[in-house]
DOMIDREN-981249 format. One line per 8 residues: their letters; for each residue y, x, z of N, C-alpha, C. Coordinates in pm, whole numbers, plus 32768, in hexadecimal, padded with zeros to 4 digits. Atoms other than C-alpha are relative to their C-alpha. Layout:
BEGIN
A = Y/X/Z/Y/X/Z/Y/X/Z | ... .
end
This chain:
BEGIN
MDRIDEAV = 8064/800A/7F96/8E6E/4397/D569/7FB6/80A2/7FE0 | 802F/7F7A/7FE6/8DBD/44EC/D5D3/7F8A/8013/7FF8 | 80A9/7FD0/800F/8C23/456A/D5A1/8004/7FA6/8083 | 801D/803A/7F87/8BFD/44DE/D6E1/7FF0/7F7D/7FF1 | 8026/808A/8030/8C4B/4381/D6BF/7FB2/7FDA/7F99 | 8097/7FE8/801E/8BAE/43AD/D594/7F7A/7FE1/7FDB | 8055/7FD6/7FBC/8A8E/440A/D61E/7FB0/7F59/804A | 8020/8068/7F92/8A84/42FE/D70E/7FE0/7F6C/7F92 .
DFHRAAVD = 8020/8085/8056/8ABC/41D4/D5FA/7F8A/8015/7F8A | 8057/7FDE/8034/89C1/426F/D53E/7F80/7FD0/8034 | 8081/8039/7FC7/88B5/4247/D639/8011/7F6D/8030 | 8021/80A7/7FED/8913/40E3/D699/7FF3/7FA8/7F94 | 8022/800A/8073/88F5/40A9/D51D/7F7D/8001/8007 | 80B5/8010/8008/8799/4104/D54F/7FBE/7FBD/8059 | 804B/8056/7FB4/8758/405D/D692/8014/7F4E/7FB3 | 8015/805A/8070/87D6/3F1E/D5D2/7FB8/7FE4/7FA8 .
LTRQARYV = 805C/800E/803D/8723/3F32/D4B3/7F46/8013/7FFB | 80AA/7FD0/7FBE/85BA/3FB5/D53F/7FE6/7F6B/8048 | 8009/8057/7F8E/85DE/3EAD/D625/7FFD/7F67/7FA4 | 800A/8058/805C/861F/3DA5/D4FA/7F92/7FFC/7FA2 | 807B/7FCE/8034/84FA/3E2E/D44B/7F8D/7FED/805E | 8084/8010/7FD0/8427/3E0C/D563/7FA6/8050/8003 | 8020/7F74/7FDB/83E4/3F87/D55D/7FF6/802F/8084 | 7FDE/7FCD/7F77/839F/3FCA/D6B0/7FDB/8080/800A .
PGLVQSLR = 7FFF/7F50/8014/8341/4165/D676/8096/8004/7FE1 | 7F59/7FCB/801B/8499/4185/D5D7/8066/7FC4/8051 | 7FA2/8011/7FA0/8535/40B0/D6D1/8013/8054/808D | 8002/7F8B/7F61/84AD/4183/D811/8053/805C/7FED | 7FD1/7F71/803A/8515/42BA/D75D/80B3/7FED/7FF1 | 7F6C/8003/803B/866C/4221/D6D2/803A/7FF2/80AF | 7FCD/7FFA/7F85/86B6/41A2/D856/7FF3/8053/8076 | 7FE7/7F94/7FB4/864F/42EB/D905/8095/805C/7FC4 .
MLGEILLG = 7FA2/7FC6/802F/873A/4389/D818/807F/7FEA/8026 | 7F53/804B/7FC6/8864/42A8/D858/8018/8026/80A4 | 7FE6/7FEB/7F8B/8815/42AE/D9B9/8025/80A4/8046 | 7FDD/7F7A/7FEC/8818/4435/D9B2/8072/802A/8004 | 7F87/7FD5/8036/893B/4456/D8FB/807F/7FF4/8055 | 7FA6/8037/7F6A/8A0C/4372/DA13/7FFE/8032/8061 | 8016/7FEB/7F77/8976/43F3/DB1C/8053/80A4/802E | 7FBE/7F7C/8006/8A08/456F/DAB4/808C/7FE7/7FCC .
LGRRAEAL = 7F38/7FFF/801C/8B67/44DD/DA45/801A/7FD4/80C2 | 7FCE/802D/7F78/8B52/4462/DBC5/7FFD/7F7A/7FFF | 8009/807B/7FF1/8B4C/42FA/DB6A/7F77/7FAA/8057 | 8083/8013/7FE5/8A2C/42BE/DC47/7FE9/7F66/801F | 803C/808E/7FDF/8A3D/4147/DC94/7FFC/7FD1/7F6B | 8037/802A/8097/8A5B/410B/DB1E/7F9D/8031/7FB3 | 806B/7FBC/8029/8930/41F9/DAEE/7F87/7FDE/804A | 8050/802C/7F8D/8862/4153/DC12/7F94/7F8D/7FC1 .
PHLQEAIG = 807B/8078/8032/87C6/401C/DB4E/7FC3/802F/7F81 | 8051/7FB8/802F/8776/40E2/DA3C/7F9F/8068/7FE9 | 8055/7FA2/7F9D/86AF/41E2/DAF5/7F9F/7FC7/8049 | 805D/8030/7FBF/8601/40E2/DBBC/7F93/7FAD/7FB9 | 8048/8049/8077/8597/401B/DA72/7F9F/8044/7FB3 | 803E/7F92/8045/8519/4150/D9EB/7FAA/8023/8052 | 8065/7FE3/7FB2/843A/41A9/DB02/7FA6/7F97/8022 | 8058/807B/8002/83C9/4056/DB1C/7FA5/7FF8/7FA8 .
LFAQLKDR = 804B/8005/807D/834F/4053/D9B7/7FB1/806E/7FEB | 806E/7F99/8000/82C4/41BA/D9B3/7F84/7FEF/8042 | 8046/800D/7F98/81EA/4149/DAF4/7FB4/7F75/7FBB | 8068/8086/8054/8174/3FEF/DA1C/7FDA/8048/7F71 | 8079/7FCA/8094/8126/40E3/D8D3/7F9A/8054/802D | 806F/7FA3/7FE8/8069/4199/D9BD/8010/8097/8004 | 7FC7/7F4B/803D/811E/42E2/D947/8025/8049/809C | 7FDD/7FA4/7FB0/810F/43B8/DA49/803E/8084/7FF1 .
EGEAAANA = 7FC6/7F8F/8051/819E/44CE/D97F/8085/7FCB/8006 | 7F6D/8035/801E/82E5/43EE/D914/8025/8009/80B5 | 7FD6/8041/7F86/82E9/437D/DA9E/801F/807F/804D | 7FD2/7F7C/7FBA/82E9/44E1/DB26/807B/8037/7FB4 | 7F6A/7FB9/802A/83F2/454B/DA38/8076/7F9B/8021 | 7FB7/8071/7FE2/84B8/4410/DA73/8010/8031/80B9 | 7FDF/7FFC/7F71/849D/4487/DBF8/8008/8091/8025 | 8007/7F71/8016/84B7/45F0/DBA0/8032/8044/808C .
DGELLAAC = 800E/7FC2/7F93/84A2/46CD/DCCB/803D/7FA2/8099 | 7FC2/8035/7FAB/84E2/45A5/DD98/8099/7FCB/8010 | 7F7F/803B/8057/8669/459B/DD1D/8028/7F64/8000 | 8002/8091/8004/8651/446B/DC93/8009/7F6F/806C | 8029/8053/7F9F/859B/438A/DD88/8061/8005/806E | 7F85/7FDB/7F61/8686/4440/DEBF/805D/7FBC/7FDE | 7F79/8032/8013/87C4/43E7/DDEE/8000/7F60/801B | 802D/80C9/8013/8743/4268/DDBC/8024/7FE0/8081 .
QRLRQSSG = 800A/8018/7F8E/8702/4259/DF09/807F/8009/806F | 7F90/7FC9/7FBF/8839/4307/DFB0/8075/7F78/7FBC | 7FB3/807C/805E/8904/41FB/DEB6/7FE8/7F97/803C | 8031/809E/7FAF/8844/40D2/DF5C/8026/8005/805B | 7FEF/7FF0/7F73/8876/4140/E0A5/807B/7FF7/7FF1 | 7F6F/7FFC/7FED/89D6/4187/E078/8053/7F83/7FDB | 7FCC/8074/8043/8A0C/4040/DFA0/7FD3/7F6D/805F | 8018/80A3/7FB9/8973/3F4C/E086/7F8D/7FC1/7F8A .
L = 8065/804D/805B/8877/3EF7/DF43/7F6D/7FFA/8056 .
end
């Protein structure tokens, strides 16, 4: 297993643990990081649900700074929208 796979596994575990603990601030950050890693690896379809959930949770938390970070330069949301359109979601 290389370092990239370890990072993906680490963030998946963080998502699972924070979800089980119902710790929403940690969950939203873990989802965002996992999604960004997957997006960076070109695994867009796998990244989309994590990114969408993170953006929604940031909005629910009224965390404008976090929401802005998740949408940095509009790239994240634009990528989600393009993926959604291309996959018919």
